[in-house]
C-alpha positions as CSV (number, residue, x, y, z in Angstrom):
1,M,114.9,93.0,101.0
2,N,114.1,96.0,103.3
3,V,115.1,95.9,107.0
4,S,112.6,98.6,107.9
5,G,109.7,96.5,107.0
6,I,107.8,99.3,105.2
7,N,109.0,98.7,101.7
8,T,105.8,98.4,99.7
9,V,107.2,99.1,96.3
10,T,107.5,95.9,94.2
11,E,108.0,97.6,90.8
12,F,108.9,101.0,89.3
13,V,107.5,103.0,86.5
14,L,110.0,104.3,84.0
15,L,108.5,107.3,82.4
16,S,111.1,107.4,79.6
17,F,110.1,110.2,77.2
18,P,106.4,111.1,77.9
19,C,104.7,112.1,74.7
20,S,101.8,111.0,72.4
21,R,101.4,107.4,71.1
22,E,102.4,108.4,67.6
23,V,105.7,110.1,68.8
24,Q,106.4,107.0,71.0
25,V,106.2,104.8,67.9
26,L,108.4,107.2,66.0
27,L,111.0,107.2,68.8
28,F,110.8,103.4,68.9
29,M,111.7,103.2,65.2
30,L,114.5,105.8,65.5
31,F,116.1,104.1,68.5
32,F,115.6,100.6,67.0
33,V,117.5,101.6,63.8
34,S,120.2,103.2,65.9
35,Y,120.4,100.0,68.0
36,I,120.8,97.8,65.0
37,L,123.4,100.1,63.4
38,T,125.4,100.1,66.7
39,L,125.4,96.3,66.8
40,M,126.4,96.1,63.2
41,G,129.2,98.7,63.5
42,N,130.8,97.3,66.6
43,G,130.2,93.7,65.4
44,A,132.0,94.6,62.1
45,I,135.1,95.8,64.1
46,I,135.2,92.6,66.1
47,C,134.9,90.5,63.0
48,A,137.6,92.5,61.2
49,V,140.1,92.1,64.1
50,K,139.3,88.4,64.4
51,L,139.6,87.6,60.6
52,D,142.5,89.8,59.6
53,H,145.8,88.5,61.0
54,R,147.4,91.8,60.5
55,L,145.2,93.2,63.2
56,H,146.2,90.6,65.8
57,T,148.2,93.3,67.7
58,P,147.5,94.8,71.2
59,M,146.0,98.0,69.8
60,Y,143.4,96.2,67.7
61,I,142.7,93.6,70.4
62,L,141.9,96.4,72.8
63,L,139.7,98.0,70.1
64,A,137.8,94.7,69.5
65,N,137.3,94.3,73.3
66,F,136.1,97.9,73.4
67,S,133.5,97.2,70.6
68,F,132.4,94.1,72.5
69,L,131.9,96.2,75.6
70,E,129.9,98.8,73.7
71,I,127.6,96.0,72.5
72,C,127.1,94.8,76.1
73,Y,126.7,98.4,77.3
74,I,123.8,99.3,75.0
75,N,122.1,96.0,75.8
76,T,121.7,97.0,79.5
77,T,119.4,99.9,78.5
78,V,118.2,100.0,74.9
79,P,116.1,96.8,74.7
80,N,114.1,97.8,77.8
81,M,113.8,101.4,76.5
82,L,112.4,100.1,73.2
83,G,109.9,97.9,75.1
84,N,108.8,100.9,77.1
85,F,108.0,102.9,74.0
86,L,105.4,100.3,73.0
87,S,104.2,99.5,76.6
88,E,101.1,100.9,78.2
89,T,102.3,100.3,81.8
90,K,106.1,101.0,81.4
91,T,106.9,99.1,84.6
92,I,110.0,97.3,85.7
93,S,110.2,95.0,88.7
94,F,112.2,96.0,91.8
95,T,114.8,93.3,91.2
96,A,115.1,94.0,87.4
97,C,115.6,97.7,88.1
98,F,118.5,97.1,90.4
99,L,120.0,94.5,88.1
100,Q,119.9,97.1,85.3
101,F,121.5,99.6,87.7
102,Y,124.3,97.1,88.5
103,F,125.1,96.0,84.9
104,F,124.8,99.5,83.5
105,F,127.2,101.0,86.0
106,S,129.5,97.9,85.8
107,M,129.8,98.2,82.0
108,G,130.3,102.0,82.3
109,T,133.1,101.4,84.9
110,T,134.7,98.8,82.6
111,E,134.8,101.4,79.9
112,T,136.5,103.9,82.2
113,F,139.1,101.3,82.9
114,L,139.5,100.1,79.3
115,L,140.1,103.6,77.9
116,P,143.2,104.3,80.1
117,L,144.5,100.9,79.1
118,M,144.2,102.0,75.4
119,A,145.9,105.2,76.2
120,F,148.8,103.3,77.9
121,D,149.1,101.1,74.8
122,R,149.5,104.2,72.6
123,Y,152.0,105.7,75.1
124,M,154.2,102.6,75.0
125,A,153.9,102.3,71.2
126,I,154.9,105.9,70.6
127,C,157.2,106.8,73.6
128,R,158.8,103.4,74.1
129,P,158.8,101.8,70.6
130,L,161.8,99.6,71.2
131,H,160.4,98.1,74.4
132,Y,156.8,98.0,73.2
133,P,156.9,94.5,71.4
134,T,158.4,92.8,74.4
135,I,156.4,94.5,77.2
136,V,152.9,94.9,75.6
137,S,152.3,91.4,74.4
138,N,148.9,90.0,73.3
139,R,148.8,87.8,76.4
140,L,149.4,90.8,78.7
141,C,146.8,92.7,76.8
142,M,144.1,90.1,77.4
143,N,145.1,89.7,81.0
144,L,144.7,93.5,81.6
145,V,141.4,93.5,79.8
146,A,140.1,90.7,82.0
147,L,141.4,92.6,85.1
148,C,139.4,95.7,83.9
149,W,136.2,93.6,83.6
150,V,136.6,91.9,87.0
151,T,137.5,95.0,88.9
152,A,134.7,97.0,87.4
153,F,132.1,94.4,88.3
154,L,133.3,94.4,91.9
155,C,132.9,98.2,92.4
156,Y,129.2,98.6,92.8
157,P,127.7,95.5,94.5
158,V,128.1,97.0,98.0
159,P,126.6,100.5,97.2
160,I,123.7,98.9,95.3
161,Y,123.0,96.5,98.2
162,F,122.7,99.4,100.6
163,I,120.4,101.3,98.3
164,T,118.1,98.2,98.1
165,Q,117.8,98.3,101.9
166,L,116.3,101.8,101.8
167,P,112.5,102.0,102.4
168,F,110.6,102.6,99.1
169,C,107.0,103.1,100.1
170,G,105.8,105.2,97.2
171,P,105.6,106.9,94.8
172,N,107.3,104.5,92.4
173,T,107.6,106.7,89.3
174,I,111.1,107.3,87.9
175,D,111.3,110.2,85.4
176,H,114.0,108.5,83.4
177,F,114.5,105.7,80.8
178,L,116.7,103.6,83.1
179,C,117.2,102.9,86.8
180,D,119.7,105.6,87.8
181,P,120.9,106.3,91.3
182,G,119.7,109.9,91.5
183,P,116.0,109.2,90.7
184,L,116.1,106.1,92.8
185,L,117.5,107.8,95.9
186,A,114.9,110.6,95.5
187,L,112.2,107.9,95.8
188,S,113.4,106.6,99.1
189,C,111.1,107.4,102.0
190,T,114.0,108.4,104.2
191,S,117.1,110.5,103.3
192,A,120.3,108.6,102.9
193,P,123.2,111.2,102.9
194,G,125.8,108.6,103.6
195,I,124.8,106.5,100.6
196,E,124.6,109.6,98.4
197,L,128.0,110.7,99.5
198,S,129.6,107.2,99.0
199,C,128.1,106.9,95.5
200,S,129.4,110.4,94.6
201,L,132.9,109.7,96.0
202,L,133.1,106.3,94.3
203,S,132.0,107.8,90.9
204,S,134.3,110.8,91.3
205,L,137.3,108.6,92.3
206,I,136.8,106.3,89.3
207,I,136.2,109.1,86.8
208,F,139.0,111.5,87.9
209,V,141.7,108.9,88.5
210,T,141.2,107.2,85.1
211,F,140.7,110.6,83.3
212,F,143.9,112.1,84.7
213,F,145.8,108.9,83.8
214,I,144.6,109.3,80.2
215,L,145.6,113.0,80.3
216,A,149.1,112.1,81.6
217,S,149.6,109.4,79.0
218,Y,148.6,111.7,76.1
219,S,150.6,114.6,77.4
220,L,153.7,112.3,77.2
221,V,152.6,111.1,73.8
222,L,152.1,114.7,72.5
223,R,155.6,115.6,73.7
224,A,157.1,112.6,71.9
225,V,155.1,113.2,68.7
226,L,156.3,116.9,68.5
227,R,159.9,115.6,68.6
228,V,159.3,113.4,65.5
229,P,161.4,115.0,62.7
230,S,159.2,113.9,59.8
231,A,155.8,115.5,59.1
232,S,154.5,112.2,57.9
233,G,155.5,110.5,61.2
234,R,153.8,113.2,63.2
235,K,150.6,112.9,61.1
236,K,150.5,109.1,61.5
237,A,150.9,109.4,65.3
238,F,148.3,112.1,65.6
239,S,145.9,110.1,63.4
240,T,146.3,107.0,65.5
241,C,145.7,108.9,68.8
242,G,143.1,111.4,67.5
243,S,140.3,108.9,67.3
244,H,140.9,107.7,70.8
245,L,140.9,111.3,72.2
246,V,137.6,112.0,70.5
247,V,136.0,109.0,72.1
248,V,137.5,109.9,75.5
249,S,136.2,113.5,75.2
250,L,132.7,112.3,74.3
251,F,132.5,109.7,77.1
252,Y,134.1,111.5,80.0
253,G,132.5,114.9,79.2
254,T,129.0,113.5,79.6
255,L,130.0,111.3,82.6
256,M,131.3,114.4,84.5
257,V,128.1,116.2,84.0
258,M,126.0,113.3,85.4
259,Y,127.8,111.3,88.0
260,I,130.2,113.5,90.0
261,S,127.2,114.1,92.2
262,P,124.2,111.7,91.6
263,T,121.7,114.2,93.1
264,S,123.2,117.3,91.8
265,G,119.8,118.7,90.9
266,N,120.1,118.5,87.1
267,P,116.6,118.7,85.5
268,A,115.1,115.4,84.5
269,G,115.2,116.3,80.8
270,I,118.9,117.2,81.0
271,Q,119.7,113.9,82.8
272,K,117.9,111.9,80.1
273,I,119.6,113.7,77.2
274,V,123.1,113.4,78.8
275,T,122.6,109.7,79.7
276,L,121.2,109.0,76.3
277,F,124.3,110.6,74.7
278,Y,126.9,108.5,76.4
279,S,124.9,105.3,76.7
280,S,123.5,105.1,73.1
281,V,125.0,107.8,70.9
282,T,128.6,107.2,71.6
283,P,128.4,103.4,71.1
284,L,126.9,104.3,67.7
285,V,129.5,106.8,66.5
286,N,132.6,105.1,68.0
287,P,132.9,102.5,65.1
288,L,132.8,105.4,62.7
289,I,135.4,107.4,64.6
290,Y,137.8,104.4,64.7
291,S,137.3,103.1,61.2
292,L,137.3,106.4,59.3
293,R,140.6,107.5,60.8
294,N,142.4,104.1,60.6
295,K,143.7,102.8,57.2
296,D,144.3,99.3,58.5
297,M,140.8,99.0,59.9
298,K,139.2,100.4,56.7
299,A,141.2,97.9,54.7
300,A,140.1,95.0,56.9
301,L,136.4,96.1,56.7
302,K,136.6,96.3,52.9
303,K,138.1,92.8,52.9
304,I,135.1,91.5,54.9
305,Q,132.7,93.3,52.6
306,I,134.4,91.7,49.5
307,C,134.3,88.3,51.1
308,T,130.6,88.7,51.9
309,K,129.8,89.7,48.4
310,T,131.8,86.8,47.0
311,D,130.0,84.3,49.3
312,Q,126.6,85.7,48.3
313,S,127.4,85.5,44.5
314,E,128.4,81.9,44.9
């Protein structure tokens, strides 16, 4: 895997959160409960959209796909992190480390593509309401979602391949809970400014292009909403878009701290906290943000709850 012939590292050690054994067990329990709640919350949204025919519209189809993505996203990091809390060695193989790197970044990139698509859907619904039903069909929506996934998974194979070709001759300790490009590049025996620059440019391009697309979409939405004559109409439009803007702010805010420059010199503790926030905390709170601010979603979730209780009583 290494052209230089001096790659002696076959596994890495993920330090995660160094602390006493008792605190490790406490962290395991905390993150395990958070993990289960994330699966349940996002799974409930998927079930609600699938079972309630009133939600078979582009906006809710995108939301269900977003929840499915969040489930996939946390599964790239949290199960391994939970295992590390109870492990004595805390090791991950060379191949598994770069596979985690690939899937974690591909899922994250998919999210940066899916969020602008959700913003475009709201732009069409609010700014072009007469054309919305004919232009944004369910079929087009699913095709665009598939395009987001495919494109995202094609972004990082080449950069990751070149990183695997770097000589890793020790040490092999990563002060993180996942295989991140910054710590990995720091472990290379030789400097790789070209790879660092390409990773930084690719991340910056993806983040800024998608972020400015979202800003442009919601600027137009805001202008259209302010022209709505009725206060109830403005309130409904703001409520529909508000939850999405909160999710965008949480996700992009932390991304910009971390990945505009993968070796920007952030302390390891800050890197862990920021990464933990957008990789574990936001998937946990996103179902709450979307369900609490959406009457149709709350009604669908209550319907599922009633059906579940009825089945249990029978």
